[in-house]
Rosetta silent file (secondary structure, phi, psi, omega in degrees, C-alpha in Angstrom):
SEQUENCE: MNKQKNIVKGMLWAGTASISWGVSGTVLQLISQNLAIPAHWMLSMRTSAAGAILLIISAILYRGKIFNVFKSWPSVISLFSYAVFGLMANLYTFYYSVQTGNASMATILQYLSPLFIVFGGWFFQHSRPLKSDLLSFVIAMAGVFLCLTKGNFGHLAIPLNSFLWGLGSGITAAFYVVLPQKAAEENSPLVVLGWGTAIAGVLFNLYQPFWVNPPHITGTLVASVSTVVLFGTIIPFGMLMHATKFAPSDVVSIMDALQPIVTAILSVIFFKEWMNWIEILGIVLVILAIYILQNGRRKGHLEQEYDLHY
SCORE:     score description
SCORE:     0.000 S_00000001
   1 L     0.000  -46.367  179.696   34.342   22.076  -49.049 S_00000001
   2 H   -63.882  -32.060  178.848   31.384   19.673  -49.443 S_00000001
   3 H   -67.652  -40.472 -177.562   31.643   18.645  -45.756 S_00000001
   4 H   -70.281  -32.669  175.965   31.479   22.232  -44.744 S_00000001
   5 H   -69.291  -39.716  177.410   28.459   22.821  -46.955 S_00000001
   6 H   -66.177  -39.683  176.684   26.682   19.736  -45.504 S_00000001
   7 H   -58.174  -46.006  179.733   27.362   21.056  -41.966 S_00000001
   8 H   -62.055  -47.599 -179.830   25.791   24.357  -42.871 S_00000001
   9 H   -64.483  -37.656  174.413   22.816   22.598  -44.353 S_00000001
  10 H   -65.087  -39.357  177.612   22.363   20.447  -41.231 S_00000001
  11 H   -67.226  -30.847  175.388   22.473   23.495  -39.038 S_00000001
  12 H   -66.846  -40.071  179.219   19.858   25.270  -41.226 S_00000001
  13 H   -67.481  -42.787  174.637   17.493   22.242  -40.954 S_00000001
  14 H   -62.434  -40.448  177.110   18.137   22.098  -37.173 S_00000001
  15 H   -63.373  -35.041  177.668   17.677   25.724  -36.795 S_00000001
  16 H   -68.740  -38.957  179.309   14.321   25.663  -38.699 S_00000001
  17 H   -60.469  -41.231 -175.692   13.251   22.749  -36.336 S_00000001
  18 H   -75.030  -31.622  173.640   14.003   24.966  -33.292 S_00000001
  19 H   -64.437  -42.965  179.060   12.100   27.852  -34.850 S_00000001
  20 H   -57.156  -42.409  177.459    9.221   25.525  -35.282 S_00000001
  21 H   -69.560  -30.820  179.828    9.203   24.492  -31.684 S_00000001
  22 H   -66.135  -42.235 -175.564    9.460   28.157  -30.668 S_00000001
  23 H   -66.325  -37.801 -177.117    6.345   28.935  -32.821 S_00000001
  24 H   -68.866  -40.400 -178.255    4.514   25.995  -31.300 S_00000001
  25 H   -61.592  -40.216 -175.825    5.304   27.138  -27.627 S_00000001
  26 H   -72.012  -29.190  179.807    3.876   30.557  -28.397 S_00000001
  27 H   -69.920  -37.799  177.251    0.721   29.071  -30.004 S_00000001
  28 H   -57.528  -36.547  173.454    0.315   26.963  -26.855 S_00000001
  29 H   -67.045  -32.761  178.825    0.025   30.093  -24.784 S_00000001
  30 H   -67.660  -42.254 -178.625   -2.785   31.390  -27.026 S_00000001
  31 H   -67.817  -48.991 -174.979   -4.585   27.950  -26.504 S_00000001
  32 H   -69.779  -32.872 -171.848   -4.032   27.651  -22.807 S_00000001
  33 H  -104.585  -62.682 -172.727   -4.614   31.358  -21.822 S_00000001
  34 H   -70.515  -43.096  179.191   -6.538   33.332  -24.450 S_00000001
  35 L   -84.223  -13.546 -178.516   -8.779   30.397  -25.616 S_00000001
  36 L    46.461   51.801  177.082   -8.729   28.852  -22.053 S_00000001
  37 L   -82.459  129.493 -177.009   -8.739   25.269  -23.404 S_00000001
  38 L   -59.048  136.354 -179.707   -8.623   22.668  -20.586 S_00000001
  39 H   -55.020  -43.693 -174.020   -5.259   20.878  -20.382 S_00000001
  40 H   -62.582  -41.462  178.128   -6.645   17.274  -20.364 S_00000001
  41 H   -63.748  -49.732 -176.671   -8.679   17.884  -23.626 S_00000001
  42 H   -60.301  -41.713  177.245   -5.799   19.581  -25.376 S_00000001
  43 H   -64.870  -39.573 -177.253   -3.275   16.845  -24.376 S_00000001
  44 H   -74.822  -35.767 -177.711   -5.631   14.104  -25.405 S_00000001
  45 H   -67.662  -49.812 -173.196   -6.376   15.792  -28.802 S_00000001
  46 H   -66.598  -39.084 -178.129   -2.679   16.595  -29.533 S_00000001
  47 H   -76.788  -34.897 -179.743   -1.205   13.112  -28.735 S_00000001
  48 H   -63.424  -51.268 -178.174   -4.070   11.278  -30.569 S_00000001
  49 H   -65.866  -44.155 -179.592   -3.627   13.267  -33.736 S_00000001
  50 H   -64.973  -43.821 -177.755    0.165   13.371  -33.597 S_00000001
  51 H   -63.781  -44.311  179.728    0.442    9.696  -32.723 S_00000001
  52 H   -60.523  -52.277 -178.840   -1.927    8.621  -35.585 S_00000001
  53 H   -55.478  -49.078  178.550   -0.074   10.731  -38.143 S_00000001
  54 H   -57.970  -43.059  178.337    3.386    9.556  -37.005 S_00000001
  55 H   -68.157  -38.239  173.619    2.356    5.936  -37.145 S_00000001
  56 H   -66.867  -40.843  175.161    0.929    6.248  -40.649 S_00000001
  57 H   -62.185  -45.797 -175.068    4.214    7.904  -41.829 S_00000001
  58 H   -67.639  -35.146  179.995    6.244    5.186  -40.083 S_00000001
  59 H   -67.079  -38.564 -178.176    4.001    2.396  -41.722 S_00000001
  60 H   -69.838  -38.950 -174.331    4.581    3.929  -45.183 S_00000001
  61 H   -84.642  -34.404 -163.962    8.396    4.123  -44.599 S_00000001
  62 H  -120.766   -8.439 -179.057    9.061    0.969  -42.564 S_00000001
  63 H    53.298 -132.329 -172.302    5.947   -1.255  -43.228 S_00000001
  64 H   -67.665  -15.110 -172.318    5.751   -4.201  -40.873 S_00000001
  65 H   -69.811  -12.973  179.957    9.036   -3.339  -39.161 S_00000001
  66 H   -66.885  -18.723  174.099    7.151   -0.721  -36.955 S_00000001
  67 H   -84.386    0.626 -177.912    6.134   -3.667  -34.758 S_00000001
  68 H   -67.292  -22.054 -174.970    9.710   -4.752  -34.095 S_00000001
  69 H   -68.134  -14.722 -178.195    9.785   -2.389  -31.137 S_00000001
  70 H  -100.477   10.467 -173.476    7.564   -4.887  -29.245 S_00000001
  71 L   -82.230  -16.244  177.028    9.772   -7.858  -29.816 S_00000001
  72 L  -132.549  148.632 -175.377   11.849   -7.683  -26.681 S_00000001
  73 H   -71.101  -32.743  173.353   10.969   -6.733  -23.085 S_00000001
  74 H   -62.289  -36.483 -179.379   13.803   -4.192  -22.652 S_00000001
  75 H   -70.483  -39.497  179.654   12.537   -2.320  -25.775 S_00000001
  76 H   -69.199  -39.005 -177.605    8.850   -2.425  -24.547 S_00000001
  77 H   -64.602  -41.661  176.367    9.749   -1.294  -21.074 S_00000001
  78 H   -59.814  -45.057 -178.573   11.835    1.587  -22.671 S_00000001
  79 H   -69.146  -43.124 -174.689    8.992    2.565  -24.870 S_00000001
  80 H   -77.459  -31.843  170.017    6.241    2.602  -22.329 S_00000001
  81 H   -62.606  -37.410  176.664    8.435    4.407  -19.679 S_00000001
  82 H   -68.720  -34.806 -174.967    9.181    7.001  -22.435 S_00000001
  83 H   -69.356  -44.039 -171.318    5.519    7.354  -23.304 S_00000001
  84 H   -82.328  -55.754 -172.024    4.477    7.877  -19.550 S_00000001
  85 H   -91.445  -13.059  172.962    7.432    9.589  -17.875 S_00000001
  86 H   -94.090  -77.283 -178.783    8.880   11.293  -20.991 S_00000001
  87 H   -66.075  -56.657 -175.909    6.047   12.398  -23.237 S_00000001
  88 H   -52.275  -57.414 -172.008    3.049   12.403  -21.028 S_00000001
  89 H   -66.994  -30.844 -177.492    4.751   14.012  -18.051 S_00000001
  90 H   -75.252  -43.649  176.922    6.649   16.534  -20.187 S_00000001
  91 H   -66.732  -38.817  175.185    3.595   17.733  -22.260 S_00000001
  92 H   -59.246  -48.627 -176.074    1.571   17.927  -19.000 S_00000001
  93 H   -73.203  -34.627  179.128    4.099   20.019  -17.071 S_00000001
  94 H   -67.211  -45.577 -179.766    4.928   22.215  -20.012 S_00000001
  95 H   -57.192  -49.238 -179.044    1.283   23.033  -20.713 S_00000001
  96 H   -66.276  -35.979 -179.292    0.603   24.045  -17.040 S_00000001
  97 H   -63.018  -41.522 -179.543    3.913   26.013  -16.906 S_00000001
  98 H   -67.908  -49.199 -175.983    2.698   27.955  -19.977 S_00000001
  99 H   -63.580  -36.190  178.034   -0.939   28.288  -18.781 S_00000001
 100 H   -88.553  -14.126  178.653   -0.056   29.559  -15.305 S_00000001
 101 L  -129.529 -108.397  177.162    2.920   31.771  -16.533 S_00000001
 102 L  -156.055  156.287 -174.176    4.081   32.376  -20.084 S_00000001
 103 H   -61.808  -32.835 -175.621    5.588   30.440  -22.970 S_00000001
 104 H   -69.054  -44.679  179.875    8.908   32.343  -22.839 S_00000001
 105 H   -69.206  -37.863 -178.710    9.777   31.394  -19.206 S_00000001
 106 H   -61.851  -38.635 -179.408    8.434   27.809  -19.674 S_00000001
 107 H   -64.847  -49.929  175.353   10.711   27.393  -22.669 S_00000001
 108 H   -47.324  -51.306  177.541   13.743   28.630  -20.753 S_00000001
 109 H   -59.440  -41.820 -178.297   13.052   26.241  -17.883 S_00000001
 110 H   -74.177  -24.415 -179.876   12.503   23.303  -20.185 S_00000001
 111 L   -68.268  -11.357  177.002   15.773   24.310  -22.036 S_00000001
 112 L   -74.748   -8.370 -175.595   17.642   23.231  -18.781 S_00000001
 113 H   -45.076  -36.572  179.713   17.022   19.554  -19.565 S_00000001
 114 H   -63.797  -34.471  176.457   20.697   18.832  -20.551 S_00000001
 115 H   -57.159  -46.927  177.683   21.696   20.001  -17.052 S_00000001
 116 H   -62.915  -31.931  172.892   19.231   17.555  -15.480 S_00000001
 117 H   -62.162  -48.289 -179.200   20.631   14.696  -17.665 S_00000001
 118 H   -61.233  -48.020  176.703   24.023   15.463  -16.231 S_00000001
 119 H   -50.494  -47.873  175.700   22.608   15.650  -12.655 S_00000001
 120 H   -49.716  -42.844 -176.973   21.128   12.132  -13.216 S_00000001
 121 H   -67.602  -37.114  175.006   24.575   10.886  -14.127 S_00000001
 122 H   -62.052  -52.977 -169.099   25.984   12.385  -10.852 S_00000001
 123 H   -82.516  -40.021 -178.855   23.418   10.986   -8.543 S_00000001
 124 H   -93.388  -27.396 -178.078   22.439    7.546  -10.118 S_00000001
 125 H  -105.856   -4.553 -174.718   25.681    6.559  -11.953 S_00000001
 126 L    51.152   35.498  178.210   27.987    8.347   -9.597 S_00000001
 127 L   -78.235  152.367 -171.609   29.850    9.830  -12.454 S_00000001
 128 L   -89.234  124.422  177.138   32.353   12.544  -11.695 S_00000001
 129 L   -57.224  137.461  175.785   31.324   16.062  -12.742 S_00000001
 130 L   -84.312  162.329  178.346   33.457   17.832  -15.258 S_00000001
 131 H   -60.683  -35.454  178.269   34.653   21.437  -14.467 S_00000001
 132 H   -61.203  -38.000  178.127   32.489   22.603  -17.445 S_00000001
 133 H   -60.411  -52.728 -179.905   29.461   20.965  -15.792 S_00000001
 134 H   -58.288  -43.336  177.320   29.898   23.001  -12.562 S_00000001
 135 H   -62.644  -43.754 -175.449   30.562   26.211  -14.519 S_00000001
 136 H   -67.111  -33.335  178.490   27.501   25.701  -16.638 S_00000001
 137 H   -66.299  -41.212  176.714   25.322   24.982  -13.550 S_00000001
 138 H   -61.623  -47.477 -174.408   26.446   28.243  -11.947 S_00000001
 139 H   -70.826  -39.902 -178.433   25.866   30.328  -15.078 S_00000001
 140 H   -62.189  -38.379  177.884   22.487   28.614  -15.793 S_00000001
 141 H   -70.129  -33.702  177.101   21.172   29.355  -12.252 S_00000001
 142 H   -69.280  -38.908  175.792   22.273   33.005  -12.489 S_00000001
 143 H   -59.025  -47.922 -179.547   20.434   33.165  -15.830 S_00000001
 144 H   -62.347  -42.162 -177.954   17.228   31.574  -14.554 S_00000001
 145 H   -61.103  -41.916 -173.903   17.391   33.887  -11.430 S_00000001
 146 H   -73.804  -41.483  179.952   17.622   37.080  -13.652 S_00000001
 147 H   -58.703  -46.919 -174.816   14.721   35.741  -15.955 S_00000001
 148 H   -64.338  -33.351 -170.993   12.544   34.893  -12.835 S_00000001
 149 H  -103.851  -26.229 -172.052   13.040   38.319  -11.152 S_00000001
 150 L    54.354   27.449  175.245   13.636   40.649  -14.061 S_00000001
 151 L   103.562  -21.207  176.751   15.922   42.712  -11.797 S_00000001
 152 L   -92.531   85.681 -166.842   13.448   42.845   -8.834 S_00000001
 153 L   -68.168   -5.252  177.230   15.422   40.334   -6.775 S_00000001
 154 L  -107.701   16.496 -174.896   12.813   40.133   -3.987 S_00000001
 155 L  -154.057  133.989  177.880    9.922   39.183   -6.270 S_00000001
 156 L   -81.270  138.212  174.777    9.263   36.428   -8.862 S_00000001
 157 L   -79.869  -11.320  175.076    7.977   37.706  -12.318 S_00000001
 158 L  -130.143  156.193 -179.592    5.904   34.573  -12.683 S_00000001
 159 L   -63.506  153.852 -177.070    3.753   32.705  -10.033 S_00000001
 160 H   -59.613  -40.566  177.229    5.610   30.141   -8.066 S_00000001
 161 H   -59.305  -36.504  176.008    3.402   27.291   -9.336 S_00000001
 162 H   -65.970  -35.953  179.272    4.409   28.206  -12.897 S_00000001
 163 H   -65.248  -38.905 -174.597    8.092   28.050  -11.929 S_00000001
 164 H   -76.352  -38.541  171.449    7.652   24.624  -10.339 S_00000001
 165 H   -57.610  -38.667  177.505    5.710   23.337  -13.461 S_00000001
 166 H   -72.492  -34.452  168.899    8.494   24.677  -15.597 S_00000001
 167 H   -56.055  -47.524  179.508   11.103   22.947  -13.423 S_00000001
 168 H   -56.244  -40.478 -176.346    9.144   19.814  -13.844 S_00000001
 169 H   -65.584  -40.374 -179.580    9.087   20.308  -17.483 S_00000001
 170 H   -69.159  -36.879  175.963   12.920   20.578  -17.712 S_00000001
 171 H   -63.580  -48.683 -177.676   13.303   17.351  -15.573 S_00000001
 172 H   -74.786  -18.083  169.649   10.833   15.340  -17.691 S_00000001
 173 H   -66.110  -28.206  177.437   12.420   16.673  -20.854 S_00000001
 174 H   -69.619  -44.662  176.660   15.597   14.900  -19.629 S_00000001
 175 H   -60.615  -40.023 -173.301   13.438   11.666  -19.278 S_00000001
 176 H   -58.234  -34.570  179.421   12.168   12.348  -22.821 S_00000001
 177 H   -86.157  -31.392 -177.072   15.778   12.106  -24.111 S_00000001
 178 H   -84.187  -52.069 -167.231   17.143    9.264  -21.872 S_00000001
 179 L   -62.721  -34.933 -176.172   14.223    6.765  -21.587 S_00000001
 180 L   -80.314    0.834 -169.452   13.709    5.945  -25.345 S_00000001
 181 H   -64.986  -37.491 -177.712   17.367    5.074  -25.978 S_00000001
 182 H   -70.537  -42.720  177.965   17.001    1.363  -25.576 S_00000001
 183 H   -65.483  -30.791 -178.876   13.943    1.178  -27.865 S_00000001
 184 H   -82.200   -7.736 -178.214   15.773    3.403  -30.444 S_00000001
 185 L   -70.085  -27.313  178.212   18.825    1.204  -30.585 S_00000001
 186 L  -120.816    9.301  177.937   17.188   -1.256  -33.076 S_00000001
 187 L  -135.001  156.733 -177.899   14.215    0.943  -34.318 S_00000001
 188 L   -65.444  142.814 -179.710   13.838    4.101  -36.043 S_00000001
 189 H   -62.731  -31.242  178.410   13.477    7.149  -33.750 S_00000001
 190 H   -64.443  -35.353  178.116   10.405    8.016  -35.887 S_00000001
 191 H   -74.842  -46.622  176.995    8.746    4.713  -35.044 S_00000001
 192 H   -53.428  -45.108  176.199    9.662    5.099  -31.385 S_00000001
 193 H   -65.025  -47.316 -177.984    8.157    8.562  -31.281 S_00000001
 194 H   -58.274  -53.851  178.064    5.077    7.451  -33.160 S_00000001
 195 H   -62.504  -40.838 -179.282    4.324    4.536  -30.752 S_00000001
 196 H   -58.945  -47.000  179.459    5.270    6.610  -27.753 S_00000001
 197 H   -69.053  -33.196 -177.382    2.904    9.448  -28.683 S_00000001
 198 H   -65.061  -49.731  179.089    0.117    6.991  -29.653 S_00000001
 199 H   -57.371  -40.299  176.218    0.424    5.257  -26.179 S_00000001
 200 H   -62.783  -44.535  179.379    0.419    8.623  -24.508 S_00000001
 201 H   -59.160  -50.029  176.561   -2.766    9.495  -26.508 S_00000001
 202 H   -52.906  -50.462  175.915   -4.500    6.299  -25.372 S_00000001
 203 H   -64.075  -41.211  174.680   -3.666    7.033  -21.750 S_00000001
 204 H   -62.214  -40.514 -174.084   -4.655   10.668  -21.879 S_00000001
 205 H   -76.190  -21.474  177.088   -7.934    9.632  -23.481 S_00000001
 206 H   -66.187  -31.371  173.550   -8.712    7.040  -20.782 S_00000001
 207 H   -88.120  -43.749 -174.927   -8.963   10.060  -18.380 S_00000001
 208 L  -138.039   86.642  178.173  -10.381   12.598  -20.707 S_00000001
 209 L   -62.140  133.815 -177.215  -11.575   11.380  -24.206 S_00000001
 210 L   -61.863  -19.273 -170.781  -11.186   14.251  -26.647 S_00000001
 211 L   -92.433   -9.914  179.861  -14.728   13.452  -28.139 S_00000001
 212 L  -103.772  131.514 -174.228  -16.462   13.939  -24.696 S_00000001
 213 L    41.753   56.695  179.245  -17.494   17.505  -23.683 S_00000001
 214 L   -71.225  166.377  177.381  -15.080   19.149  -26.146 S_00000001
 215 L   -75.501  171.184  174.539  -14.727   22.993  -26.065 S_00000001
 216 L   -54.107  114.234 -179.367  -16.480   25.162  -28.550 S_00000001
 217 L   -82.703  118.709  178.480  -14.878   24.393  -31.898 S_00000001
 218 L  -119.863  166.119  173.028  -13.842   27.520  -33.763 S_00000001
 219 H   -56.706  -43.081 -179.037  -11.565   28.213  -36.728 S_00000001
 220 H   -64.594  -43.545  175.528   -9.033   29.705  -34.402 S_00000001
 221 H   -59.950  -43.803  177.153   -9.032   26.580  -32.209 S_00000001
 222 H   -61.401  -45.247  178.801   -8.625   24.217  -35.171 S_00000001
 223 H   -66.103  -33.205 -175.149   -5.841   26.272  -36.616 S_00000001
 224 H   -76.919  -44.793  178.476   -4.041   26.559  -33.286 S_00000001
 225 H   -65.613  -39.632  174.712   -4.205   22.833  -32.434 S_00000001
 226 H   -58.071  -44.786 -175.083   -3.205   21.970  -35.941 S_00000001
 227 H   -65.859  -41.097 -179.781   -0.137   24.305  -35.619 S_00000001
 228 H   -69.713  -42.655  177.192    0.893   22.624  -32.232 S_00000001
 229 H   -59.582  -51.784 -171.677    0.490   19.105  -33.752 S_00000001
 230 H   -78.065  -51.933 -171.550    2.454   19.942  -36.922 S_00000001
 231 H   -82.372  -19.954 -179.429    4.967   22.539  -35.721 S_00000001
 232 H   -93.551  -15.547 -177.441    5.285   21.135  -32.190 S_00000001
 233 H  -138.744  -64.804 -160.583    5.891   17.416  -33.100 S_00000001
 234 H   -71.206  -57.699 -173.300    5.757   16.166  -36.678 S_00000001
 235 H   -60.571  -52.461 -174.881    7.617   18.881  -38.750 S_00000001
 236 H   -68.439  -34.107  176.786   10.445   19.708  -36.367 S_00000001
 237 H   -59.831  -43.069 -177.031   11.165   16.039  -35.573 S_00000001
 238 H   -64.317  -38.541 -179.324   11.350   15.228  -39.280 S_00000001
 239 H   -63.729  -44.621  177.356   13.664   18.220  -39.777 S_00000001
 240 H   -58.735  -45.966  177.449   15.869   17.200  -36.913 S_00000001
 241 H   -58.279  -43.489  178.489   16.220   13.693  -38.286 S_00000001
 242 H   -63.812  -35.948 -175.742   17.161   15.171  -41.715 S_00000001
 243 H   -67.807  -35.631 -175.494   19.653   17.519  -40.103 S_00000001
 244 L   -72.680   -1.853  173.968   21.673   14.675  -38.488 S_00000001
 245 L   -79.873  -25.475 -171.905   22.241   13.331  -42.057 S_00000001
 246 L  -107.293  -29.788 -170.275   24.370   16.430  -42.827 S_00000001
 247 L  -135.386  150.958  178.187   25.896   17.527  -39.432 S_00000001
 248 L   -65.197  154.951 -178.494   27.094   15.776  -36.277 S_00000001
 249 H   -60.659  -33.123  177.004   24.546   15.652  -33.283 S_00000001
 250 H   -69.606  -34.538  173.671   26.742   18.038  -31.175 S_00000001
 251 H   -70.578  -40.404  178.761   26.508   20.709  -34.000 S_00000001
 252 H   -67.806  -36.309  179.987   22.828   20.099  -34.374 S_00000001
 253 H   -65.614  -28.465 -179.868   22.191   20.505  -30.677 S_00000001
 254 H   -62.867  -33.882 -176.871   23.737   23.892  -30.675 S_00000001
 255 H   -70.425   -7.793  175.738   20.854   25.165  -32.884 S_00000001
 256 H   -59.172  -29.140 -179.483   18.448   24.343  -29.934 S_00000001
 257 H   -52.742  -24.007 -174.037   19.350   27.883  -28.710 S_00000001
 258 H   -69.167  -31.205 -169.904   17.058   29.343  -31.319 S_00000001
 259 H   -60.378  -56.439  176.274   13.908   27.907  -29.620 S_00000001
 260 H   -63.963  -22.938  175.507   13.915   30.119  -26.480 S_00000001
 261 H   -72.715  -43.747  173.956   14.952   33.178  -28.505 S_00000001
 262 H   -61.682  -49.053  179.115   12.014   32.633  -30.991 S_00000001
 263 H   -53.739  -48.163 -179.922    9.614   32.118  -28.223 S_00000001
 264 H   -58.718  -41.086 -176.358   10.733   35.206  -26.467 S_00000001
 265 H   -72.859  -38.463  178.131   10.549   37.379  -29.569 S_00000001
 266 H   -67.758  -31.152  179.338    7.016   35.995  -30.463 S_00000001
 267 H   -69.116  -33.756  176.185    5.804   36.640  -26.956 S_00000001
 268 H   -68.537  -47.059 -178.422    6.846   40.244  -27.282 S_00000001
 269 H   -66.974  -43.955 -173.914    5.042   40.627  -30.663 S_00000001
 270 H   -97.978  -21.578  179.941    1.791   38.763  -29.889 S_00000001
 271 H  -116.703    5.685 -177.273    1.341   38.999  -26.153 S_00000001
 272 L    51.648   31.114  175.165    3.073   42.284  -25.508 S_00000001
 273 L   -88.698   85.111 -170.292    5.379   40.796  -22.852 S_00000001
 274 L   -68.464  139.899 -179.590    8.100   43.264  -23.019 S_00000001
 275 L  -102.573  135.961  170.345   11.555   42.206  -21.666 S_00000001
 276 L   -91.929  176.365 -173.900   14.009   44.380  -19.945 S_00000001
 277 H   -64.538  -28.759  178.951   17.728   44.141  -20.409 S_00000001
 278 H   -71.378  -36.896 -178.991   18.178   41.922  -17.260 S_00000001
 279 H   -71.234  -37.620  179.519   15.691   39.258  -18.582 S_00000001
 280 H   -64.420  -39.150 -177.778   17.536   39.355  -22.008 S_00000001
 281 H   -65.238  -39.220 -179.548   20.814   38.914  -20.176 S_00000001
 282 H   -56.984  -47.590 -177.936   19.230   35.938  -18.258 S_00000001
 283 H   -63.799  -44.334  179.778   18.211   34.204  -21.534 S_00000001
 284 H   -63.115  -34.090 -177.958   21.634   34.711  -22.984 S_00000001
 285 H   -72.264  -42.488  176.039   23.334   33.281  -19.832 S_00000001
 286 H   -56.191  -51.859 -176.158   21.029   30.151  -19.955 S_00000001
 287 H   -66.680  -33.897  172.923   21.881   29.525  -23.630 S_00000001
 288 H   -60.894  -46.239 -172.928   25.589   30.141  -22.798 S_00000001
 289 H   -61.085  -44.616 -179.266   25.446   27.711  -19.967 S_00000001
 290 H   -66.594  -43.314  179.550   23.926   24.898  -22.109 S_00000001
 291 H   -60.342  -47.021  175.281   26.489   25.540  -24.765 S_00000001
 292 H   -57.100  -42.724 -178.975   29.456   25.249  -22.224 S_00000001
 293 H   -57.107  -55.027 -170.538   27.796   22.007  -20.970 S_00000001
 294 H   -70.420  -38.542 -177.144   27.467   20.407  -24.328 S_00000001
 295 H   -70.326  -36.020  178.199   30.860   21.575  -25.610 S_00000001
 296 H   -67.270  -39.948 -179.402   32.600   20.383  -22.416 S_00000001
 297 H   -64.591  -40.606 -173.174   30.843   16.922  -22.686 S_00000001
 298 H   -68.970  -44.989  179.892   31.860   16.608  -26.388 S_00000001
 299 H   -63.734  -39.387  172.135   35.512   17.327  -25.554 S_00000001
 300 H   -51.385  -47.072  178.959   35.336   14.941  -22.636 S_00000001
 301 H   -67.574  -42.036  177.556   34.097   12.149  -24.928 S_00000001
 302 H   -58.541  -44.493  175.989   36.834   12.948  -27.543 S_00000001
 303 H   -62.870  -38.772 -178.697   39.543   12.680  -24.777 S_00000001
 304 H   -68.775  -41.670  177.517   38.205    9.371  -23.583 S_00000001
 305 H   -58.437  -42.515 -173.850   38.159    8.044  -27.126 S_00000001
 306 H   -72.696  -34.602  179.042   41.860    9.181  -27.600 S_00000001
 307 H   -66.616  -37.594  176.220   42.949    7.610  -24.291 S_00000001
 308 H   -67.641  -30.671 -175.113   41.333    4.288  -25.258 S_00000001
 309 H   -75.818  -27.346 -174.803   42.870    4.423  -28.684 S_00000001
 310 L  -111.373    0.000    0.000   46.420    4.995  -27.246 S_00000001
């Protein structure tokens, strides 16, 4: 009974984290389109603020251990590649996908990242695809096609460049998951995220310092940027870490499905981006595809463990 309660508690924490990311994606559309904030300034500001806060929290929790991530070359390489190709590239592509299109479609395309992780295994590690991998790929492509066309199969509902930025966001989101694994083997994920975000902040600021030619500062801008920093990075990550204390990672990952749903609903409410039944069906198919992929992979790992045991 207690185990069941813990799993429910873990799912609630993970679900709240996904809702938080969904809110952040919607606010990002307000910043990039309605307020017309330049991408480079926003990314410099976001990573600087989030990196500083995360490192302060890490220092309070782990003290001098936050520097252990720099003690070995494999860990350092993992951290810097994560900062550049995971964090920087993902934040950059997602921002432009939202700015040139909309948050709802950008979130759906980024949600495909588990598929890209599997693709990486096929091409780089020559791992054999599972039947569930192939099935989820077909379903996901059908879902994305329906979302992109909204039923008008000869016309894209968003600009082509927004679709390409969104695709890049899905690919770099896969890097975001894979690249920090070495660094996270002997260090807290919070520490790795803190240093990764801080490094990304330094590199973004080398190109566009947030204190040079800033946009006109208004209460709306401050509130919006604060929302993205808090609800797009710090709060959901903390919730996700807390969720894994109560429920297995495969159960926690299922709650990711709330993110595109929340973003789609908020886009309808705040930006009047009405969806037809074909687009809704497309979102459902993408979520179903990722569930099939994750469930198939989990069963595959369990079968491997069983074979090794016997």
